[in-house]
C-alpha positions in Angstrom: -58.0 71.8 -30.5 -60.9 70.5 -31.7 -61.3 66.4 -31.5 -63.3 63.9 -33.3 -65.1 62.4 -30.0 -66.1 59.3 -31.8 -62.3 58.7 -32.9 -60.8 59.6 -29.6 -63.5 56.9 -27.5 -62.6 54.5 -30.3 -59.0 54.8 -30.0 -59.0 53.7 -26.5 -60.2 50.0 -27.5 -57.0 48.7 -28.1 -55.7 49.6 -24.3 -59.0 48.2 -22.8 -58.3 45.2 -24.9 -54.8 44.8 -23.5 -56.0 45.5 -19.8 -59.2 42.7 -20.7 -56.6 40.2 -21.8 -53.9 40.5 -19.3 -56.3 40.8 -16.1 -58.8 38.3 -17.3 -56.4 35.9 -17.9 -54.6 36.5 -14.9 -57.7 36.2 -12.6 -59.4 33.2 -14.5 -56.2 31.4 -14.1 -55.9 32.3 -10.6 -59.7 31.2 -10.0 -58.8 28.0 -11.2 -55.8 27.3 -9.3 -52.9 27.7 -12.0 -49.7 28.6 -10.1 -48.6 32.0 -11.0 -51.6 32.9 -13.1 -50.6 36.7 -13.9 -47.0 35.3 -15.7 -48.7 32.6 -17.9 -49.9 35.6 -20.4 -47.0 38.3 -20.0 -47.9 41.8 -20.5 -45.6 42.0 -23.6 -47.6 39.1 -25.4 -50.8 40.0 -24.2 -50.3 43.9 -25.5 -49.8 42.0 -29.1 -53.2 41.8 -30.0 -54.0 45.3 -28.7 -51.4 46.7 -31.3 -52.9 44.8 -34.0 -56.5 46.0 -33.0 -55.0 49.7 -32.8 -53.5 49.4 -36.8 -57.0 48.0 -37.9 -58.7 51.0 -36.2 -56.6 53.6 -37.6 -58.2 55.2 -40.5 -55.0 55.7 -42.5 -53.0 53.3 -44.6 -51.0 50.5 -43.4 -47.5 52.0 -43.9 -48.8 55.2 -41.9 -50.0 52.9 -39.2 -46.8 51.0 -39.1 -45.2 54.2 -39.1 -47.2 55.3 -36.0 -46.2 52.1 -34.3 -42.6 52.7 -34.8 -42.3 56.5 -33.6 -44.4 55.3 -30.3 -41.4 52.8 -29.8 -38.8 55.0 -30.5 -40.2 57.8 -28.0 -37.2 59.6 -26.8 -38.4 59.1 -23.3 -39.0 55.5 -23.8 -35.8 54.7 -25.2 -34.2 56.3 -22.6 -35.8 54.6 -19.9 -34.9 51.1 -21.7 -31.2 51.7 -21.7 -31.7 53.0 -17.9 -33.6 49.3 -17.2 -30.8 47.5 -19.1 -28.1 49.1 -16.9 -30.1 48.6 -13.9 -30.8 45.1 -14.6 -26.6 44.9 -15.4 -26.0 46.3 -11.8 -28.1 44.1 -9.9 -26.7 41.0 -11.6 -23.2 42.0 -11.2 -23.8 42.8 -7.6 -25.7 39.8 -6.9 -22.9 37.5 -8.2 -20.7 39.5 -6.5 -22.1 38.6 -3.2 -23.7 42.3 -2.5 -27.2 41.4 -1.9 -26.3 38.8 0.6 -23.9 41.4 2.0 -26.3 44.1 2.3 -28.9 41.5 3.8 -26.9 40.5 6.5 -25.4 43.9 7.1 -29.0 44.8 8.1 -29.7 41.9 10.1 -27.0 42.9 12.7 -29.1 46.1 13.4 -31.9 44.4 14.2 -32.5 44.2 18.1 -33.8 41.2 20.2 -37.5 41.5 20.3 -38.2 43.7 17.4 -38.3 41.7 14.3 -41.5 43.2 12.7 -39.9 46.8 12.8 -36.5 45.4 12.1 -37.2 43.6 9.0 -39.4 46.6 7.5 -36.2 48.9 8.0 -33.7 46.2 6.4 -36.4 45.7 3.7 -36.9 49.6 3.3 -32.9 49.9 3.4 -32.4 47.1 1.0 -35.1 48.1 -1.6 -33.8 51.7 -1.4 -30.7 50.6 -2.3 -31.5 47.7 -5.2 -34.2 49.9 -6.4 -36.6 46.7 -6.7 -39.4 45.6 -4.2 -39.6 42.0 -5.9 -35.6 41.7 -5.6 -35.7 42.7 -2.3 -38.5 40.4 -1.3 -37.0 37.4 -3.2 -33.4 38.2 -1.3 -35.1 38.7 2.2 -38.3 36.3 2.0 -36.6 32.9 3.1 -34.7 34.8 5.8 -38.2 36.5 6.8 -39.7 33.1 7.2 -37.2 31.8 9.5 -37.9 34.9 11.6 -41.6 33.7 11.5 -40.7 30.1 12.6 -38.5 31.0 15.4 -40.2 33.9 17.2 -43.7 32.8 16.7 -44.8 36.0 14.8 -47.7 35.3 12.6 -46.5 34.7 8.9 -49.1 37.3 7.5 -47.4 40.0 9.8 -43.9 39.1 9.0 -45.0 39.2 5.0 -46.7 42.7 5.4 -43.6 43.9 6.8 -41.4 42.8 4.1 -44.2 44.0 1.6 -44.4 47.4 3.0 -40.1 47.8 3.4 -40.0 46.8 -0.1 -42.4 49.1 -1.7 -40.7 51.8 0.3 -37.5 51.6 -2.1 -39.9 51.2 -4.7 -41.2 54.3 -4.8 -38.4 56.4 -3.6 -35.0 54.9 -4.8 -33.2 56.7 -7.2 -32.3 53.3 -9.2 -36.2 52.2 -8.9 -37.8 51.5 -12.5 -40.5 53.4 -11.3 -38.7 56.4 -10.6 -37.1 56.1 -13.9 -40.6 55.9 -15.6 -42.0 58.7 -13.6 -38.9 61.4 -14.1 -38.9 60.6 -18.0 -42.7 60.8 -18.5 -42.4 64.1 -16.0 -39.1 65.5 -17.6 -37.6 66.1 -14.0 -34.4 65.2 -12.6 -34.1 62.6 -10.3 -32.5 64.3 -7.6 -35.6 66.9 -7.8 -37.7 64.1 -7.8 -36.1 62.5 -4.6 -36.1 65.1 -2.3 -39.7 66.0 -3.2 -40.6 62.4 -2.6 -38.8 62.0 0.8 -41.5 64.4 2.2 -44.3 61.9 1.4 -42.3 58.3 1.9 -40.7 59.5 5.5 -43.5 60.8 7.2 -45.1 57.4 6.4 -42.1 55.3 7.1 -41.5 56.8 10.6 -45.0 56.4 11.4 -44.8 52.4 10.1 -42.1 51.5 12.1 -43.8 52.8 15.3 -46.9 50.6 14.3 -44.7 47.4 13.8 -43.0 48.2 17.3 -46.2 48.5 18.8 -47.4 45.1 17.3 -44.0 43.4 17.9 -44.0 40.4 20.7 -41.3 38.6 19.7 -37.9 38.0 21.9 -35.4 35.7 20.0 -32.3 36.9 19.0 -31.1 36.9 15.0 -27.9 35.6 14.0 -26.3 36.9 10.7 -24.2 35.1 8.8 -20.6 36.3 8.0 -20.5 38.6 5.2 -17.9 41.0 3.6 -18.6 45.0 4.6 -16.8 45.6 1.1 -19.7 44.3 -0.7 -22.2 47.1 0.5 -19.8 49.6 -0.9 -21.2 49.7 -4.4 -24.7 50.3 -3.2 -23.6 52.8 -0.9 -22.1 54.3 -3.6 -24.5 54.7 -6.1 -27.0 56.0 -3.6 -24.9 58.5 -2.8 -23.8 59.6 -6.3 -27.4 59.4 -7.5 -28.4 61.6 -4.6 -25.4 64.2 -5.4 -27.3 64.8 -8.7 -24.8 62.5 -11.0 -26.2 61.5 -14.3 -28.1 58.1 -13.9 -26.1 56.6 -16.8 -22.9 57.3 -15.2 -24.0 56.0 -11.7 -25.3 52.9 -12.8 -22.0 52.2 -15.1 -19.6 53.0 -12.0 -21.6 51.0 -9.9 -21.6 47.8 -12.3 -17.7 48.4 -12.2 -17.5 49.1 -8.5 -19.0 45.9 -7.6 -17.0 43.9 -10.3 -13.9 45.1 -8.9 -14.7 44.6 -5.2 -15.4 41.2 -5.9 -12.3 40.5 -7.9 -10.5 42.0 -4.9 -12.5 40.7 -1.8 -14.2 37.6 -2.7 -12.7 35.8 -5.4 -15.0 36.7 -8.3 -13.5 35.9 -11.6 -13.7 38.8 -13.9 -14.2 36.7 -17.0 -17.6 36.1 -15.9 -18.6 39.8 -16.1 -19.8 39.9 -19.5 -21.7 36.7 -18.8 -23.3 38.5 -15.6 -24.2 41.7 -17.4 -26.0 39.7 -20.3 -28.1 38.0 -17.9 -29.0 41.4 -16.2 -29.9 42.3 -19.5 -32.0 39.6 -19.8 -33.9 39.7 -16.7 -35.0 43.4 -17.9 -36.2 41.8 -21.5 -40.3 41.9 -20.7 -40.1 45.4 -19.3 -38.2 46.9 -22.3 -40.1 45.1 -25.0 -43.5 46.1 -22.9 -42.4 49.7 -22.5 -41.8 49.9 -26.3 -45.1 48.5 -27.1 -46.6 50.7 -24.5 -45.1 53.6 -26.3 -46.5 52.4 -29.6 -50.2 52.0 -28.4 -50.0 55.4 -26.5 -48.9 57.2 -30.1 -52.1 55.8 -31.6 -54.3 57.0 -28.7 -52.6 60.0 -28.8 -52.9 60.8 -32.7 -56.4 59.9 -32.7 -57.2 62.3 -29.4 -57.9 59.7 -27.1 -55.2 61.3 -24.6 -56.8 64.8 -25.0 -60.6 63.1 -24.5 -59.6 61.4 -21.3 -57.5 64.5 -19.9 -60.6 66.7 -20.5 -63.0 64.7 -18.6 -60.4 64.3 -15.8 -59.7 67.8 -15.9 -63.3 69.0 -15.5 -64.3 66.4 -12.9 -61.2 67.5 -11.0 -62.5 71.3 -11.4 -65.9 70.3 -10.3 -64.5 69.0 -7.0 -62.3 71.8 -6.4 -62.1 75.4 -8.3 -58.9 76.9 -5.8 -55.4 75.7 -6.3 -54.4 72.4 -8.1 -54.9 70.1 -5.5 -57.9 68.3 -7.2 -55.6 68.0 -10.4 -52.8 66.1 -8.2 -55.3 63.8 -7.1 -56.4 63.1 -10.5 -52.9 62.3 -11.5 -52.8 59.8 -8.3 -56.4 58.0 -9.3 -55.5 57.9 -13.0 -52.2 55.8 -12.3 -54.0 54.2 -9.3 -56.6 52.8 -11.3 -54.5 52.0 -14.4 -52.2 49.9 -12.2 -55.1 47.9 -10.8 -55.9 47.1 -14.2 -52.7 45.8 -15.6 -50.8 45.0 -12.4 -47.4 46.6 -13.1 -46.9 50.0 -11.8 -44.0 50.9 -14.2 -46.2 50.3 -16.8 -49.0 52.3 -15.4 -46.9 55.4 -14.8 -45.7 55.1 -18.4 -49.4 54.5 -19.8 -50.5 57.6 -17.5 -47.1 59.8 -17.9 -48.0 61.6 -20.9 -51.7 62.5 -19.4 -50.2 63.7 -16.3 -47.9 65.8 -17.6 -50.2 67.8 -19.4 -52.7 68.3 -16.5 -49.5 69.4 -14.3 -48.6 71.6 -16.8 -52.3 73.2 -17.5 -52.4 73.6 -13.6 -49.1 74.8 -12.6 -48.1 71.5 -10.7 -44.3 71.7 -10.7 -42.9 68.6 -12.4 -41.3 67.1 -9.0 -44.6 67.3 -7.6 -46.2 65.4 -10.5 -43.7 62.7 -10.7 -43.8 62.1 -6.8 -47.8 61.8 -6.8 -47.7 59.6 -9.9 -44.8 57.2 -8.7 -46.4 57.5 -5.2 -49.9 56.3 -5.9 -48.4 53.9 -8.4 -46.8 52.1 -5.6 -49.5 52.6 -3.1 -51.7 50.5 -5.7 -49.2 47.9 -6.5 -48.7 47.1 -2.8 -52.4 46.4 -2.4 -52.7 44.0 -5.3 -53.4 40.4 -4.3 -52.5 39.6 -7.9 -49.3 41.7 -7.9 -46.0 40.2 -8.4 -44.8 41.1 -4.8 -47.7 39.4 -3.3 -47.8 36.4 -5.0 -44.1 35.7 -4.4 -45.0 36.5 -0.6 -47.9 33.9 -0.8 -45.5 31.1 -2.8 -42.6 31.7 0.2 -45.1 32.0 3.4 -47.6 29.6 2.0 -50.3 32.2 2.8 -52.8 33.7 0.7 -51.8 37.1 -1.2 -54.8 38.6 0.3 -53.3 37.8 3.6 -50.1 39.5 2.6 -51.5 42.8 1.0 -53.8 43.4 4.1 -51.1 43.7 6.7 -49.2 46.3 4.4 -49.6 48.8 7.0 -46.8 51.0 5.1 -49.2 51.2 1.8 -52.2 52.3 4.2 -50.1 54.8 5.9 -48.5 56.2 2.8 -51.8 56.7 1.2 -53.2 58.7 4.0 -50.2 60.9 4.2 -50.3 61.7 0.4 -53.6 62.5 0.6 -53.0 64.8 3.6 -50.0 66.6 2.1 -52.1 67.3 -1.1 -55.0 68.9 0.6 -53.5 70.1 4.2 -49.6 70.6 3.3 -48.4 73.8 0.7 -49.8 74.0 -2.6 -47.0 73.0 -5.2 -46.9 75.5 -8.1 -44.3 76.5 -10.8 -42.6 79.7 -9.7 
């Protein structure tokens, strides 16, 4: 298909405007010392001028441009993703209200042996993020306790923060109910179960190496005493993990998770069933921002796609990858990874980065015979690696506020992210080539 290079390049201006507004505003506010600088102009607001520019640059009549906007927002993958976001938010809210988060945290603390706070905290954060599917939620739940670890044991706050950040990003990358998993599997058109087992090949070796690294660095000796908790409150988290890995439809998994969390709360913790509706609504509200932003990104992507922008980028990235390697599809896998990595550094949101680059990545994968489970894994993994090294990402900023350290100190101790990057590159270039049979 022949494309108009001028129109294709012009179609990329709106996304560049979005990146400039979001990133530029955040960096400027951070420089002048404003609290939570990247939350002052949320992505779902920063993208509105970009959408207006896309409409203005579209050579077709206004009515046609609005149709393109609506078509992009109503894309099947986008809407499916949004419904899953809502259910994941509802489950997290109900499980928190019924004591699930506290129970999982304290259950993990029981497993930490004296003298190994660093590797223990990393493992706990990894398990909790794997169950919760959110790095920010994991950090929010564990950060106050982790700060207490630092104060009790004398372990440096940056090291504790780095262990927590790395563990949180482990689950963000691998968890079945993570928003990055949802986005990567939907955009690459692959089942979550298939992506999970492919992703394990990357995440597990990095996890083991990081545990060893933190074990070597551990110098503390103070024992940790967890608070009392109900083991029953951990069951919904364990159940959804088992059901999801077994291949059950994610909608059913999350609905069952909500029901189980509520029932165990009623039976074991005195949870008032009358509060269920409010808690579900609260979970929906927590996902409002990413819901709206995903729809707007879908609209922006439709403008770019219809005017040849994605094809123009694909041709240039593919040309560069073929220059690097003319055998197999290893260079193309790296191209997918670098696309989402660079995009995440521009917009500081790994989910949105996956959505923005998803179609292009799928096209590259199909053209170069890369299996969907591998392209989804590479896409998700590089997005999470980038997010874990972002000093202006939500994760680093949350750690900075809790530990009273600079975000830079937190991300530079993210040893899991560094190991995962090395493992991923090694698997791509040294491991068995991933091709469709």
